[in-house]
N, C-alpha and C positions, 0 to 999 in steps of 0.2 A: 689112589689116582681118579682126579676128577673127571668123567666122560667128556668136560666140555673140553678138556686139557688133549686128550686121545685122540679126537674130531681135532682138533686144530693141526697134530703132528702127522696124522692124518689124510686130511687136507693137502700139508705140506709135500709131503709124500708122495703123491698124487700129481702134483700140479710139479713135480721139481728131478721127479723121474723121466722123464722123455729126455731133459738138458744132459742123463749122465751119460747118453750113447751114440747122441751129437757126436761126426767127424771136427775135427777141431777144438770145442770142446771149450772152456774159456781159456784165457790167456793169462798168464801168472803174472800177480801186481810186480810194475818194476818198483824200484828201489834207488833212489838216488847214490851217490858214492859216497857222500854228506852224511848220509843217514850212515851210511853203517860202518864211515871214517867213526860215527860218534856214539856207534854200538858198542864197536870193539876197541875205542877209551874205558868207556864202561863197563864192559868183561875185565880190562886189565886191571884198573881201578877194585875193584868185587875181588880179584882174585891177591889183590896184594894182601887187603884186608881181609880176608881170608885167611892165606899164610899169617900174617902177623896174630890175629885170633886163635890158630891152632896153634902156634907153639907158645902164647903166652898161656895158655888154657893145659896143655901138656903137663904139669907139673902136678897141678890137680888132679889126673887121670881124665881129664874131660878129655876127649875125642867128638 
């Protein structure tokens, strides 16, 4: 590990530590409803593809 990398990590830790203990903290980022719908659709597509491939590979003993 290069000393410059460790020094950078230490500096980032010391600069950001005070914010961890402050009241209120950071607000969670807001995600719009359209993005959630798109992500759920993608999850559904991937689940269908995964199930399809699992069925097709089963005869070869691949799981």
